[in-house]
C-alpha positions as CSV (number, residue, x, y, z in Angstrom):
1,M,-9.4,-15.8,-8.5
2,T,-6.8,-14.9,-10.5
3,Y,-7.4,-11.3,-10.5
4,Y,-8.2,-11.3,-6.7
5,L,-4.7,-12.9,-6.2
6,Q,-3.5,-10.2,-8.0
7,G,-5.2,-7.7,-6.3
8,L,-3.4,-9.4,-3.0
9,T,0.1,-9.7,-3.6
10,M,-0.2,-6.3,-5.4
11,G,-1.2,-4.7,-2.5
12,L,0.6,-6.6,0.3
13,A,3.9,-5.5,-1.9
14,Y,2.6,-1.8,-2.1
15,V,1.3,-1.6,1.5
16,A,4.5,-3.6,3.6
17,P,7.4,-1.4,2.7
18,I,8.2,1.3,5.7
19,G,6.3,4.3,5.6
20,L,4.2,6.9,7.6
21,Q,1.3,4.4,8.3
22,N,3.8,1.4,9.0
23,L,5.6,3.5,11.8
24,F,2.5,5.0,13.3
25,V,1.2,1.1,13.7
26,I,4.6,-0.8,14.4
27,N,5.5,2.1,17.2
28,T,1.8,1.5,18.9
29,A,2.2,-2.4,18.6
30,L,5.8,-2.2,20.1
31,T,5.0,0.6,23.3
32,Q,1.0,0.1,23.9
33,N,-1.3,-2.7,25.2
34,R,-2.7,-5.5,22.2
35,K,-5.7,-4.5,22.5
36,R,-5.0,-0.8,21.9
37,A,-2.5,-1.8,19.1
38,F,-5.0,-4.1,17.2
39,L,-7.4,-1.0,17.3
40,T,-4.9,1.5,15.9
41,A,-4.2,-0.8,13.1
42,L,-7.9,-1.2,12.3
43,I,-8.4,2.5,12.0
44,V,-5.1,2.7,9.8
45,T,-6.6,-0.3,7.7
46,F,-10.2,1.8,7.6
47,F,-8.5,4.9,5.9
48,D,-5.9,2.8,3.9
49,I,-8.5,0.8,2.3
50,T,-11.1,4.1,1.7
51,L,-7.8,5.7,-0.1
52,A,-7.2,2.6,-2.2
53,F,-10.8,2.6,-3.4
54,A,-10.8,6.6,-4.4
55,C,-7.4,5.9,-6.2
56,F,-8.7,2.8,-7.9
57,F,-12.8,3.9,-8.8
58,G,-11.9,7.5,-9.3
59,I,-8.8,7.6,-12.1
60,G,-10.6,4.7,-13.7
61,A,-13.9,6.6,-14.2
62,V,-12.3,9.2,-15.9
63,M,-9.8,6.8,-17.7
64,E,-12.7,5.3,-19.0
65,R,-13.9,8.1,-20.9
66,Y,-10.5,9.2,-22.7
67,Q,-8.7,6.8,-24.6
68,L,-5.4,9.0,-24.3
69,L,-5.2,9.6,-20.8
70,E,-5.5,6.1,-20.1
71,R,-2.5,5.3,-22.4
72,L,-0.6,8.3,-20.3
73,I,-1.8,7.2,-16.9
74,L,-0.4,3.3,-17.7
75,L,2.6,4.7,-19.2
76,A,3.3,6.8,-16.2
77,G,1.8,4.3,-14.0
78,S,4.4,1.9,-14.7
79,L,7.3,4.0,-14.6
80,I,6.2,5.0,-11.1
81,V,5.7,1.7,-9.7
82,I,9.0,0.2,-11.2
83,W,10.4,3.9,-9.5
84,I,9.0,2.8,-6.1
85,G,10.6,-0.6,-6.1
86,V,13.8,0.5,-7.3
87,G,13.7,2.7,-4.4
88,L,12.8,-0.1,-1.8
89,L,15.7,-2.2,-3.0
90,R,18.2,0.9,-2.7
91,T,16.9,2.1,0.7
92,K,17.9,0.9,4.3
93,A,15.3,0.7,6.4
94,A,15.3,1.6,10.2
95,L,13.1,1.0,13.1
96,D,12.3,4.9,14.7
97,T,10.3,4.7,17.9
98,S,10.6,8.1,18.7
99,T,7.0,8.5,17.5
100,N,4.5,9.3,20.4
101,V,1.8,6.9,19.9
102,N,0.7,7.4,23.8
103,V,-2.6,9.7,22.8
104,P,-6.2,9.9,23.1
105,L,-8.3,7.9,20.6
106,T,-9.7,10.6,18.8
107,K,-5.7,11.5,18.0
108,V,-5.2,8.0,17.0
109,I,-8.3,8.8,14.4
110,S,-7.2,12.2,13.1
111,T,-3.3,10.9,13.2
112,A,-4.3,8.0,10.9
113,C,-6.6,10.4,8.4
114,V,-3.3,12.4,7.9
115,V,-0.8,10.1,7.5
116,T,-3.2,8.3,4.8
117,W,-5.3,11.2,3.1
118,F,-3.2,14.0,3.6
119,N,-0.1,12.5,2.4
120,P,0.7,13.7,-1.1
121,Q,2.8,10.9,-2.5
122,A,0.5,8.5,-1.1
123,I,-2.4,9.9,-3.5
124,I,-0.1,10.2,-6.3
125,D,1.3,6.8,-5.9
126,G,-2.0,5.0,-5.5
127,T,-3.7,6.8,-8.2
128,M,-1.0,5.7,-10.9
129,M,-0.5,2.3,-9.6
130,L,-4.5,1.6,-9.0
131,G,-5.3,3.4,-12.0
132,A,-3.0,1.8,-14.4
133,F,-4.0,-1.4,-13.1
134,R,-7.6,-0.9,-13.5
135,V,-6.4,-0.3,-17.7
136,T,-5.0,-3.6,-17.7
137,L,-7.9,-5.4,-16.3
138,P,-11.5,-6.6,-17.8
139,P,-14.3,-4.2,-16.6
140,E,-16.5,-7.0,-14.9
141,Q,-12.8,-8.0,-13.1
142,G,-12.2,-4.4,-11.1
143,A,-14.2,-5.2,-8.0
144,T,-12.4,-8.4,-7.4
145,F,-8.9,-7.1,-7.8
146,I,-10.0,-4.1,-5.6
147,L,-11.2,-6.4,-3.4
148,G,-8.0,-8.5,-2.9
149,V,-6.1,-5.0,-2.3
150,A,-8.5,-4.5,0.5
151,C,-7.5,-7.3,2.0
152,A,-4.1,-7.3,1.3
153,S,-4.2,-4.0,3.7
154,C,-6.1,-6.0,6.4
155,L,-4.1,-8.9,6.6
156,W,-0.6,-6.3,6.7
157,F,-1.6,-3.9,9.4
158,L,-3.5,-6.6,11.6
159,G,-0.6,-9.6,10.7
160,V,2.1,-7.2,11.5
161,T,0.3,-5.9,14.7
162,F,0.5,-9.2,15.8
163,F,4.1,-10.3,15.0
164,I,4.9,-7.4,17.1
165,S,2.5,-8.1,19.7
166,R,4.4,-11.7,20.5
167,F,7.6,-11.5,19.3
168,S,8.9,-7.5,20.1
169,D,12.5,-8.4,20.7
170,K,12.8,-10.2,17.4
171,F,11.7,-7.6,15.3
172,N,14.7,-5.0,14.3
173,D,16.2,-3.7,11.0
174,K,17.1,-6.6,9.3
175,I,13.4,-7.8,9.0
176,L,12.7,-4.1,7.9
177,R,15.3,-4.5,5.2
178,A,14.2,-8.2,4.1
179,I,10.3,-6.7,3.7
180,N,11.6,-4.0,1.3
181,L,13.7,-6.4,-0.6
182,I,11.2,-8.4,-1.5
183,C,8.4,-5.9,-1.9
184,G,10.6,-3.9,-4.0
185,A,11.4,-7.1,-6.3
186,V,7.5,-7.6,-6.5
187,I,6.3,-4.0,-7.2
188,I,9.2,-4.2,-10.0
189,F,8.1,-7.1,-11.6
190,Y,4.3,-5.7,-11.9
191,G,5.7,-2.2,-13.3
192,C,7.5,-4.3,-15.9
193,K,4.2,-6.2,-16.2
194,L,2.6,-2.8,-16.6
195,F,4.9,-1.5,-18.8
196,Y,4.4,-4.3,-20.9
197,S,0.5,-3.9,-20.9
198,F,1.2,-0.2,-22.7
199,L,3.5,-1.2,-25.3
200,R,0.6,-3.9,-26.6
201,M,-1.9,-0.8,-26.4
202,L,0.3,0.9,-29.2
């Protein structure tokens, strides 16, 4: 249960900060009916989870064979995670509703795929972060951890869609800023934890 909760909290802290995926989900919830908004959230969640699985199991399989690579990923991953957290604390989030989300379903699927799988920063950050975490986990707990990450994706995208659909007039830049501050602090904590694990391996 500990590793599941660790994956859940880390997953929430990583997915919640406002990015391309979130802006697409938020804009849809603000401008489309509830059925379309939830369908969009499910599509984005699917691509987000598949990317997380690919990053976690793909880099993990390689690192299990090479100890030096394992340490390098752990070091680089910890520093990147801390950098992401610091960046969130410094970022002034602003709600942008200019993106056109009134598009056919096939366009929603292709857009969700592009903002997830064709986003180099998301692939690099996800690989380094999840790969670094895999190094610190007992082999039998990897699936439990990544299940927590997957559940975090579901909870966040569906939750934010529900909240905005019900309380769109209350969703503003201050809420986005608060989300970034909380997530930034959590991510920095986990980044420091990863760096400590690296030091222990030396």
